[in-house]
C-alpha positions as CSV (number, residue, x, y, z in Angstrom):
1,X,1.2,44.1,-61.8
2,X,2.8,45.0,-65.2
3,X,1.9,47.3,-67.8
4,X,2.6,46.2,-71.1
5,X,3.0,50.3,-72.6
6,X,3.9,52.9,-70.7
7,X,0.1,54.8,-69.8
8,X,-0.3,58.2,-71.6
9,X,-1.9,59.6,-68.3
10,X,-2.3,58.0,-64.9
11,X,-5.0,58.9,-62.1
12,X,-4.2,58.1,-58.4
13,X,-7.6,57.8,-56.0
14,X,-6.8,58.6,-52.7
15,X,-3.3,59.6,-53.3
16,X,-2.0,60.0,-49.6
17,X,1.2,62.2,-49.9
18,X,1.8,61.7,-53.5
19,X,4.1,59.1,-53.6
20,X,3.1,56.9,-56.6
21,X,2.4,59.9,-58.7
22,X,6.1,61.3,-57.8
23,X,7.4,58.4,-58.7
24,X,5.7,58.6,-62.4
25,X,7.1,62.5,-62.6
26,X,10.3,61.0,-62.3
27,X,9.8,58.5,-64.9
28,X,8.1,60.9,-66.8
29,X,4.6,59.6,-66.8
30,X,1.7,62.5,-66.4
31,X,-0.2,61.7,-63.5
32,X,-3.0,63.4,-61.2
33,X,-3.2,62.5,-57.7
34,X,-6.7,63.1,-55.9
35,X,-6.7,63.3,-51.7
36,X,-9.7,64.7,-49.9
37,X,-7.2,65.3,-46.8
38,X,-5.8,69.3,-48.2
39,X,-2.3,69.0,-45.9
40,X,-0.8,66.0,-48.0
41,X,-2.2,67.2,-50.9
42,X,-0.3,70.3,-50.6
43,X,3.1,68.7,-49.7
44,X,2.9,66.1,-52.8
45,X,2.4,69.4,-54.6
46,X,5.2,70.8,-53.1
47,X,7.3,67.6,-53.4
48,X,6.5,67.8,-57.2
49,X,7.7,71.3,-57.7
50,X,10.7,70.9,-55.4
51,X,11.7,68.0,-58.4
52,X,10.8,70.4,-61.1
53,X,7.8,67.8,-62.3
54,X,4.8,69.9,-61.5
55,X,4.3,70.4,-65.2
56,X,3.4,66.5,-65.6
57,X,2.5,65.7,-62.1
58,X,-0.4,67.4,-59.8
59,X,-2.5,66.8,-57.1
60,X,-6.0,68.3,-56.3
61,X,-8.0,68.4,-53.1
62,X,-11.1,66.6,-54.3
63,X,-13.4,64.1,-53.6
64,X,-13.4,61.8,-56.6
65,X,-17.1,61.8,-57.1
66,X,-16.8,65.0,-58.1
67,X,-13.6,63.8,-61.2
68,X,-14.9,63.4,-64.3
69,X,-11.9,63.4,-66.8
70,X,-10.8,59.6,-67.8
71,X,-7.4,58.3,-67.5
72,X,-5.7,55.6,-69.3
73,X,-4.7,53.8,-66.1
74,X,-6.9,54.6,-62.6
75,X,-5.5,53.4,-59.3
76,X,-8.0,52.8,-56.4
77,X,-5.3,52.0,-53.8
78,X,-6.9,50.8,-50.2
79,X,-9.6,53.2,-50.5
80,X,-12.7,50.5,-50.6
81,X,-12.4,49.7,-47.3
82,X,-13.5,53.6,-46.3
83,X,-16.1,54.0,-48.9
84,X,-19.9,54.1,-47.2
85,X,-21.1,53.0,-50.6
86,X,-18.4,50.0,-51.6
87,X,-20.5,49.5,-55.0
88,X,-21.0,53.0,-55.9
89,X,-17.4,54.2,-55.1
90,X,-16.0,51.2,-57.7
91,X,-18.3,52.0,-60.3
92,X,-18.0,55.9,-60.2
93,X,-13.8,55.0,-60.3
94,X,-14.2,52.5,-63.0
95,X,-16.1,55.1,-65.1
96,X,-12.4,57.1,-64.8
97,X,-11.0,54.7,-66.9
98,X,-10.8,55.2,-70.3
99,X,-12.0,52.4,-73.1
100,X,-9.0,50.1,-73.3
101,X,-7.6,51.0,-70.4
102,X,-6.7,49.4,-66.7
103,X,-7.9,49.6,-63.0
104,X,-6.1,48.7,-60.4
105,X,-7.5,48.5,-56.9
106,X,-6.2,47.0,-53.4
107,X,-8.0,46.4,-50.0
108,X,-7.1,44.1,-47.1
109,X,-8.4,40.8,-46.9
110,X,-10.7,40.7,-43.9
111,X,-9.6,37.3,-42.5
112,X,-5.8,37.5,-43.5
113,X,-4.2,40.6,-43.4
114,X,-1.7,41.3,-41.2
115,X,-2.4,44.7,-39.9
116,X,-6.1,43.9,-39.7
117,X,-4.8,40.7,-37.4
118,X,-2.5,42.7,-34.8
119,X,-5.2,45.4,-34.5
120,X,-8.6,43.4,-33.9
121,X,-10.0,45.6,-31.4
122,X,-13.1,47.1,-32.5
123,X,-12.8,50.5,-33.0
124,X,-15.4,53.0,-34.0
125,X,-15.5,55.2,-37.2
126,X,-14.5,58.2,-36.5
127,X,-15.4,60.9,-38.6
128,X,-14.5,64.3,-40.2
129,X,-15.9,67.7,-39.0
130,X,-18.1,68.3,-42.2
131,X,-19.1,64.3,-41.0
132,X,-18.2,62.3,-43.6
133,X,-16.8,58.9,-42.3
134,X,-12.7,57.6,-42.0
135,X,-11.5,54.5,-41.4
136,X,-12.1,51.6,-42.2
137,X,-16.2,50.7,-42.7
138,X,-15.9,47.6,-44.5
139,X,-13.3,45.0,-44.6
140,X,-14.2,42.3,-47.8
141,X,-13.5,38.6,-47.8
142,X,-12.0,37.0,-51.0
143,X,-15.9,35.7,-51.5
144,X,-17.3,39.1,-50.6
145,X,-14.5,41.2,-53.1
146,X,-14.9,38.8,-55.8
147,X,-18.9,39.0,-55.8
148,X,-18.8,42.7,-56.0
149,X,-16.4,42.6,-59.1
150,X,-18.2,40.1,-61.0
151,X,-19.4,42.2,-63.4
152,X,-16.3,43.6,-64.6
153,X,-13.4,42.6,-66.7
154,X,-11.2,41.2,-64.0
155,X,-7.8,40.2,-65.2
156,X,-5.9,39.4,-62.0
157,X,-7.0,38.9,-58.6
158,X,-4.1,38.0,-55.9
159,X,-3.3,38.6,-52.8
160,X,0.3,39.3,-51.2
161,X,2.3,37.7,-48.6
162,X,0.5,40.8,-46.0
163,X,-3.2,39.9,-46.9
164,X,-3.8,42.8,-49.3
165,X,-5.9,41.7,-52.2
166,X,-4.4,43.2,-55.7
167,X,-7.0,43.6,-58.4
168,X,-6.5,44.4,-62.3
169,X,-9.8,45.3,-64.4
170,X,-9.6,45.6,-67.8
171,X,-11.9,47.8,-69.6
């Protein structure tokens, strides 16, 4: 995916250890990363501080359903499959995109993703201490994902060589 212009702000939902935000910060592109796992957020913020980019790149331990600030670009990589209600999660994430902005989504193909194929054994989803589920709760076929996205302005829908769906949606 390519951006025609440098975005004024990027929101990385489920930012993990902050790799995207840290890279954006080095490029002087403001970003916010959200994650539920506090040790990853602390680690990312420490790296941002160490690289002296913490004034434009920061990370928060927060459920994105509680976040309300819109951004020009919203990234939702490898999260949809972890959501108890994928439609609700997609609607909320998309609501955080400013008008004229872009939303980027990735999720593994249930049928052809290399990692999924290698790990076909059945695993019950694990839970956080407070009962929130973790792990892959739902994997999508191409038909299912396109059905979920049918009311959005999908600009690109591709699959990479490892079987990861990559989607760009314009607002």
